C-alpha positions in Angstrom: -34.1 55.2 -7.1 -33.8 58.7 -6.2 -35.6 58.0 -2.9 -34.0 54.8 -1.9 -30.4 55.3 -3.0 -29.4 57.4 -0.1 -30.8 54.6 2.4 -29.2 51.7 0.6 -26.0 53.5 0.0 -24.5 56.9 0.9 -24.9 58.5 3.3 -26.7 55.9 5.5 -24.3 52.9 4.8 -21.6 55.0 6.3 -23.3 55.1 9.5 -24.4 51.4 9.4 -20.9 50.3 8.9 -19.9 52.5 11.9 -22.4 50.7 14.0 -22.2 47.2 12.4 -21.5 45.2 15.4 -24.2 47.1 17.5 -26.9 46.5 15.0 -26.1 43.1 14.0 -29.0 40.8 13.6 -28.1 38.1 11.2 -25.2 37.0 8.8 -25.6 38.6 5.7 -22.1 37.9 4.1 -18.9 35.9 4.2 -16.3 36.7 7.1 -12.9 35.5 6.3 -10.5 36.1 9.4 -6.8 36.1 8.7 -6.6 33.3 11.6 -7.9 31.0 8.8 -5.0 31.4 6.4 -4.5 28.0 5.1 -7.9 27.0 5.5 -9.9 29.4 3.2 -10.7 26.7 0.6 -12.8 24.8 3.1 -14.6 27.8 4.3 -15.4 29.1 0.8 -16.7 25.8 -0.1 -19.4 25.9 2.5 -21.2 28.6 0.4 -23.7 26.9 -1.6 -25.0 29.6 -3.8 -24.1 30.4 -7.5 -22.4 34.0 -7.1 -21.4 35.6 -10.3 -19.9 38.7 -8.8 -18.5 39.4 -5.3 -17.6 42.5 -3.6 -14.7 42.2 -1.0 -13.2 44.8 1.5 -10.8 44.5 4.4 -12.7 47.5 6.0 -9.4 49.6 5.9 -10.7 52.8 4.5 -14.6 52.9 4.3 -15.8 55.9 2.5 -14.3 58.8 4.4 -14.5 57.2 7.8 -11.3 55.3 8.1 -10.6 51.9 9.4 -14.0 50.2 10.4 -12.9 46.5 10.5 -15.5 43.9 9.8 -18.1 46.9 9.7 -16.8 47.2 6.2 -19.1 44.2 5.2 -22.0 47.1 5.1 -20.1 48.5 2.1 -20.1 45.2 0.3 -23.7 44.5 0.9 -24.7 48.0 -0.1 -22.6 47.8 -3.4 -24.3 44.5 -4.3 -27.7 45.9 -3.6 -26.9 48.5 -6.2 -25.8 45.7 -8.5 -29.3 44.3 -8.3 -31.1 47.7 -8.4 -29.1 49.4 -11.1 -28.0 46.6 -13.4 -30.4 43.9 -12.9 -27.9 41.2 -11.4 -30.0 38.9 -9.1 -29.2 39.1 -5.4 -29.0 35.2 -5.6 -25.8 35.5 -7.7 -24.2 37.9 -5.4 -21.6 37.6 -2.6 -20.6 40.1 0.0 -17.3 39.5 1.6 -15.2 41.0 4.4 -11.6 40.0 5.1 -10.6 40.4 8.8 -7.0 41.3 9.0 -7.7 43.0 12.4 -8.3 46.5 13.0 -6.3 49.6 14.3 -9.5 51.4 15.3 -9.0 51.5 19.1 -12.7 52.4 19.7 -13.7 49.2 17.9 -11.3 47.1 20.0 -12.7 48.5 23.0 -16.3 47.8 22.1 -17.5 44.6 23.7 -19.8 43.9 20.9 -17.3 44.2 18.3 -17.6 41.0 15.8 -14.0 41.2 14.4 -10.7 39.9 15.6 -9.5 41.8 18.6 -6.1 42.6 17.4 -4.3 45.1 15.3 -4.0 44.7 11.5 -1.3 42.1 10.6 1.7 43.0 8.5 1.7 43.5 4.9 3.3 40.1 4.1 0.7 38.2 5.9 -1.7 40.1 4.2 -0.1 39.3 0.8 -0.2 35.5 1.5 -3.9 35.8 2.5 -5.0 37.6 -0.5 -3.1 35.2 -2.8 -4.8 32.3 -1.2 -8.2 34.2 -1.3 -8.1 34.8 -5.0 -6.9 31.3 -5.9 -9.7 29.8 -3.9 -12.6 31.9 -4.7 -11.8 31.6 -8.6 -11.3 28.0 -8.3 -14.6 27.4 -6.6 -16.5 29.9 -8.8 -14.6 30.0 -12.0 -16.7 32.5 -13.7 -17.0 35.1 -10.8 -16.0 38.8 -10.9 -14.2 40.0 -8.1 -14.6 43.7 -7.2 -12.2 45.2 -4.5 -13.6 47.7 -2.3 -12.5 50.4 0.2 -9.0 48.8 1.0 -6.4 51.2 2.5 -4.9 53.3 -0.2 -1.4 51.7 -0.6 -3.1 48.2 -0.6 -5.8 49.2 -3.1 -2.9 49.6 -5.7 -0.9 46.9 -4.7 -3.8 44.2 -5.0 -5.1 45.5 -8.1 -1.6 45.6 -9.7 -1.0 42.1 -8.4 -4.1 40.5 -9.5 -5.7 42.3 -12.7 -3.7 40.4 -15.2 -4.4 37.1 -13.8 -8.2 37.3 -12.7 -11.3 39.0 -13.6 -11.1 41.8 -11.0 -11.3 45.5 -10.7 -11.0 48.2 -7.9 -14.0 50.3 -7.8 -12.2 53.1 -5.7 -9.6 53.4 -8.3 -11.3 52.3 -11.7 -14.9 52.9 -11.0 -14.3 56.5 -9.5 -12.0 57.3 -12.2 -14.6 56.3 -14.9 -17.5 58.0 -13.5 -15.4 61.4 -12.9 -13.9 61.1 -16.4 -17.5 60.8 -17.8 -18.6 63.9 -16.1 -15.5 65.8 -17.3 -15.9 64.8 -20.8 -19.5 66.4 -20.5 -18.2 69.3 -18.7 -15.5 70.2 -21.2 -18.1 70.1 -23.9 -20.1 72.7 -22.0 -17.1 74.8 -21.2 -16.0 74.4 -24.8 -12.5 73.2 -23.7 -10.3 70.9 -25.6 -8.7 68.0 -23.8 -5.2 69.3 -24.2 -6.3 72.7 -22.6 -7.2 70.8 -19.3 -5.5 72.0 -16.1 -6.7 69.7 -13.3 -6.0 70.2 -9.6 -6.8 67.6 -7.1 -7.5 68.2 -3.4 -6.7 64.7 -2.2 -4.1 62.1 -3.3 -5.4 58.8 -2.0 -6.3 55.7 -4.1 -9.4 57.4 -5.5 -7.6 60.8 -6.4 -4.8 59.1 -8.0 -6.9 56.6 -9.7 -9.0 59.5 -11.2 -6.1 61.4 -12.1 -4.4 58.4 -14.1 -7.7 57.9 -16.0 -7.9 61.5 -16.9 -4.2 61.6 -17.9 -4.6 58.6 -20.1 -7.9 60.0 -21.7 -6.2 63.3 -22.6 -3.3 61.4 -24.1 -5.6 59.4 -26.3 -7.7 62.3 -27.4 -5.0 64.8 -28.2 -1.5 65.0 -29.8 0.0 65.0 -26.3 2.5 62.4 -25.2 2.2 60.7 -21.8 4.5 63.0 -20.1 3.0 65.9 -21.5 -0.7 64.8 -20.5 0.6 63.9 -17.1 1.9 67.3 -16.5 -1.6 68.8 -16.8 -2.3 67.0 -13.4 -1.6 68.5 -10.1 -2.2 66.7 -6.7 -2.4 68.5 -3.4 -2.5 66.6 -0.1 -2.4 67.7 3.4 1.3 68.6 3.0 0.7 70.8 0.0 1.7 70.0 -3.8 2.9 66.5 -4.3 6.4 66.9 -5.3 9.6 64.8 -5.7 11.4 66.9 -3.3 9.6 64.9 -0.5 12.0 62.1 -1.5 11.4 58.8 0.6 8.6 60.4 2.5 6.5 60.3 -0.6 4.0 57.3 -0.9 4.6 55.1 -3.9 1.1 55.6 -5.3 1.7 59.4 -5.4 5.0 59.3 -7.2 3.6 59.1 -10.9 2.3 62.4 -10.7 4.8 64.1 -8.3 6.1 67.5 -9.5 9.6 68.7 -10.3 8.5 72.4 -10.1 11.3 72.7 -7.6 11.1 76.5 -7.1 7.3 76.4 -6.5 7.6 73.2 -4.3 10.1 74.8 -2.1 8.0 77.8 -1.3 5.2 78.2 1.3 2.7 78.6 -1.5 1.9 75.0 -2.1 -1.3 75.4 -0.2 -4.5 74.7 -2.3 -5.0 78.5 -3.0 -1.2 78.9 -3.8 -1.4 76.1 -6.3 -4.6 77.5 -7.8 -2.9 80.9 -8.2 0.3 79.1 -9.8 -1.6 76.6 -12.0 -4.9 78.7 -12.9 -6.7 75.4 -13.3 -10.1 74.9 -15.1 -10.9 71.8 -13.3 -10.9 71.5 -9.4 -11.6 68.0 -8.1 -12.1 67.3 -4.2 -11.2 63.7 -3.0 -9.7 64.7 0.4 -12.7 63.9 2.7 -12.2 67.2 4.5 -15.8 69.1 5.0 -15.7 72.6 3.5 -12.2 72.3 2.1 -13.4 74.6 -1.0 -13.7 77.6 1.1 -15.5 80.6 -0.3 -12.2 82.3 -1.7 -11.4 79.1 -3.5 -14.6 79.1 -5.2 -14.6 82.7 -6.0 -11.1 82.3 -7.4 -12.1 79.7 -9.8 -14.9 81.9 -11.0 -12.4 84.9 -11.6 -10.1 82.7 -13.9 -12.8 80.6 -15.7 -15.8 81.5 -17.6 -17.4 78.1 -16.6 -15.3 76.7 -13.6 -15.6 73.0 -13.3 -15.8 72.1 -9.7 -16.3 68.6 -8.3 -16.5 67.9 -4.5 -16.6 64.1 -4.7 -15.8 62.8 -1.2 -18.5 60.8 0.6 -20.7 60.9 2.7 -22.3 64.3 2.8 -20.5 65.3 5.9 -17.2 64.9 4.0 -17.9 66.9 1.0 -15.6 69.7 0.1 -18.5 72.0 -0.5 -22.2 71.9 -1.2 -24.0 72.7 -4.4 -25.4 75.8 -2.9 -22.0 77.2 -1.9 -20.6 76.5 -5.2 -23.3 78.3 -7.0 -23.4 81.3 -4.7 -19.6 81.9 -4.7 -19.3 81.4 -8.6 -22.1 83.6 -9.4 -24.0 80.6 -10.7 -21.2 79.9 -13.3 -20.1 76.5 -11.9 -20.5 73.2 -13.8 -20.7 70.9 -10.7 -20.9 67.4 -9.7 -20.5 65.9 -6.1 -20.1 62.4 -4.9 -23.1 62.8 -2.5 -26.6 63.9 -3.3 -27.5 67.8 -2.8 -30.8 69.5 -3.3 -31.3 71.6 -6.5 -30.7 75.4 -6.5 -32.8 78.2 -8.1 -30.6 80.4 -10.3 -32.2 83.4 -11.9 -35.6 81.7 -11.8 -34.2 78.5 -13.3 -34.0 75.3 -11.2 -30.4 74.1 -11.6 -30.0 70.3 -10.7 -26.5 69.1 -9.3 -24.8 66.3 -10.8 -23.8 63.2 -8.6 -20.8 61.7 -9.9 -21.3 58.4 -7.9 -19.7 55.1 -8.8 -23.1 53.6 -9.0 -23.3 55.0 -12.5 -20.6 53.0 -13.6 -19.7 49.7 -11.6 -23.2 47.9 -11.9 -23.0 48.2 -15.8 -19.6 47.4 -15.9 -20.0 44.3 -13.8 -23.2 43.2 -15.8 -21.1 43.6 -19.0 -18.3 41.5 -17.4 -20.7 38.7 -16.2 -22.4 38.5 -19.7 -19.5 38.5 -21.8 -17.6 35.8 -19.3 -14.7 38.0 -19.4 -11.4 36.6 -18.0 -10.0 40.0 -17.4 -11.2 43.5 -16.7 -9.0 45.7 -18.9 -8.5 49.5 -18.9 -10.1 49.9 -22.3 -13.3 48.2 -21.0 -13.3 50.7 -18.1 -12.8 53.6 -20.6 -15.9 52.0 -22.9 -18.1 52.3 -19.8 -17.2 55.9 -19.1 -17.8 56.9 -22.6 -21.2 55.1 -22.7 -22.4 56.9 -19.4 -21.4 60.4 -21.1 -23.4 59.5 -24.1 -26.4 58.7 -22.0 -26.9 62.4 -20.8 -29.8 63.9 -22.8 -30.1 67.5 -24.1 -32.8 68.2 -21.6 -30.6 67.1 -18.7 -27.7 69.2 -20.1 -30.1 72.2 -20.2 -30.4 71.8 -16.4 -26.7 72.0 -16.1 -26.3 68.3 -15.5 -23.4 66.4 -16.5 -24.8 63.0 -15.4 -28.1 61.3 -16.3 -31.1 61.5 -13.8 -30.6 58.9 -11.2 -34.0 57.4 -12.1 -32.6 56.4 -15.6 -29.7 54.3 -14.1 -31.0 51.1 -15.3 -31.1 52.3 -18.7 -27.5 53.6 -18.3 -26.4 50.4 -17.0 -27.8 48.6 -19.9 -25.9 50.8 -22.4 -22.6 50.5 -20.3 -22.9 46.8 -20.3 -23.4 46.6 -24.0 -20.2 48.9 -24.6 -18.2 46.7 -22.1 -19.2 43.3 -23.8 -18.2 44.7 -27.3 -14.9 45.9 -25.9 -14.2 42.8 -24.0 -14.7 40.9 -27.3 -12.3 43.5 -29.1 -9.7 43.0 -26.5 -9.8 39.0 -26.8 -10.9 38.5 -23.1 -14.6 38.1 -23.6 -17.1 36.1 -25.7 -19.9 37.6 -28.0 -23.2 36.1 -27.3 -25.0 34.4 -30.2 -27.6 37.2 -30.9 -28.3 39.7 -33.8 -29.6 42.3 -31.2 -27.0 42.6 -28.4 -28.9 45.4 -26.6 -32.0 43.6 -26.5 -30.4 40.4 -25.5 -28.6 42.2 -22.4 -31.9 43.7 -21.5 -33.5 40.2 -21.4 -30.9 39.1 -18.9 -31.5 42.0 -16.4 -33.2 40.7 -13.2 -36.4 42.5 -12.1 -37.9 41.3 -8.9 -41.3 41.8 -9.8 -41.1 40.1 -13.3 -38.1 37.9 -13.5 -37.8 34.2 -12.9 -34.6 33.0 -11.2 
């Protein structure tokens, strides 16, 4: 897994998506163009397989690479490869899908080999009608299918999740999967730093769908693990974007998805100090999270300051791929005098500190979504609730061993990911049953039963 994951997924998948039309060899997924609005049922009916889970994208915001149009299908394929490798869901039961709303990427429109529609993205109202038809048709054709939304543009990511999550068995990996995996790492990091949930002060650099999704999950977790109210827990979170601290004083210019965490610190917001360093000096956080896709955004002064105000600073540059990461593991170690508790979104090499080899944690969604999807499939869930996502996060945190913790790790070794997915699936099934949205299988040993259902290409029968 450690050797193959970077090839199957980040960072290689990003380049594959960028060059999708140039390297095309054969159809590997389902293409649904907006020009077929009203005709989706007949298209989907042509698929003769038995998919239990699909990953669907519109290519609007692929990793940190922007609008890649139908090239986003590479993400759907890569994610489903990880479902097979990490959670034992047979590739015969997966379906990668790309929705072609057009693209605003002029380079793609100018490329004579581009496979998608040669037009700009259609208006939001048309997209909504298409998404309504798609969700109705895919679930009618495959009643037990789990739908994972992937790499939609930020506002649409929240819009489609809110529109469908109470009606269909679906989830958004950028919002919920990222939130769950980061929350899992934070739980372990707080244990190492000996910080209580209510003592958290978290600064985010980046306020897109992933950043806000993670922030919401952390806020809810703090609320449920302390005596704080929702409003009090929310105030422990600070979002910084390209314009500075996210504040209500921006008025109508503030994107809808950011408003929940918008600050009323009027005096501070009105100064010129709402840069990242200015916010750090004002807040004095113990956790700094990067989801802004800006390489080296965590400059040495930022890292040094985090070490000045914290005995064990928690720093998580989570942007993918490697070329978009806010800092490297080596930079974080060097500029914090090896005090950092670290996790990144992309893989980095280990670092020797005082003769001890320290291993960077990788807070990658692949720790969460395969086990979450497996649990949803096996429980035949009709909805994917927030508590099911919380259960996945807690199960992952519980998988970290003492030996891994001694190396400074807050996530398990990547080679143990199938074991982790098993534990996550068990937790998700139990929670789905408790929530009244899933079924408990007839077995006296749930863990062994789940393990028996995990496909292995070398040993399993289809």
